[in-house]
C-alpha positions in Angstrom: -0.2 0.0 -0.1 2.6 2.5 0.9 4.6 1.9 -2.8 1.1 2.7 -4.6 0.7 5.9 -2.4 4.4 6.8 -3.2 4.0 6.1 -7.1 0.9 8.4 -6.8 2.3 11.5 -5.4 4.9 11.3 -7.9 3.2 10.8 -11.1 1.3 13.8 -11.3 4.8 15.7 -11.8 5.9 13.6 -14.5 4.5 15.8 -17.3 5.7 18.7 -15.3 8.8 17.3 -15.2 8.9 16.6 -19.1 7.2 20.0 -20.2 10.2 21.7 -18.0 13.2 19.5 -19.8 11.7 20.8 -23.3 10.9 23.8 -22.7 14.6 24.1 -21.5 16.0 22.1 -24.4 13.8 24.7 -26.7 15.5 27.6 -25.1 19.0 26.2 -26.4 17.9 24.8 -30.1 16.3 28.5 -30.5 19.4 30.0 -29.6 21.4 27.8 -31.9 18.7 28.5 -34.6 18.3 24.3 -34.9 14.8 23.3 -35.0 13.2 21.3 -32.1 12.3 18.2 -35.0 16.1 17.4 -34.3 15.4 16.4 -31.2 12.3 14.1 -32.1 13.9 10.5 -32.9 16.4 11.4 -29.7 13.2 12.1 -27.5 11.5 9.2 -28.5 14.1 6.7 -28.6 15.3 7.9 -24.6 11.4 7.2 -23.4 11.2 3.9 -25.3 14.1 2.7 -23.8 13.0 3.8 -20.3 10.4 1.5 -20.6 12.3 -1.5 -22.5 14.8 -1.0 -19.8 14.1 0.9 -16.8 15.5 4.3 -16.3 18.3 3.3 -13.9 19.7 1.4 -16.4 18.5 3.2 -19.6 20.9 6.1 -18.4 23.8 7.2 -20.3 26.7 9.8 -20.3 29.3 11.1 -18.6 27.2 11.4 -15.0 26.5 7.2 -15.2 30.6 6.8 -16.1 31.5 9.1 -13.7 33.1 11.1 -16.3 34.2 14.5 -13.8 36.0 15.8 -17.2 33.2 15.9 -19.7 31.0 17.1 -16.6 33.1 19.8 -16.4 33.3 20.8 -20.2 29.4 20.3 -20.1 29.0 22.7 -17.7 31.8 25.0 -18.8 29.8 25.1 -22.0 26.1 25.5 -20.9 26.9 28.5 -18.4 28.4 30.3 -21.0 25.6 30.6 -22.9 22.9 29.9 -20.1 24.6 30.8 -16.4 20.8 29.8 -14.8 21.5 26.1 -15.9 24.8 26.0 -13.5 23.0 24.5 -10.3 20.3 22.4 -12.9 23.0 20.6 -14.2 24.6 20.0 -11.2 21.8 19.3 -9.2 20.1 16.9 -12.4 23.1 15.0 -12.4 22.9 14.0 -9.0 19.3 12.1 -9.7 
């Protein structure tokens, strides 16, 4: 019963998290003058992979590998264009 309750607490936030993530991506794409459609297949593959595997095993990238050098490069690049994203990136990679 407790597990179901916890799922019910977090589930309503999923659309908000997805929409917020897409909003951040749109800001970056707009600045680079890249059409949003470029991300469609990547986004669909990411969601599909999370269902085929599980979200923990589906994760890839420098945070999963513990690649601190790449993470720091990403932060420098991101913050050079979007300084407000520094704490966001650092907090998300901890998840």
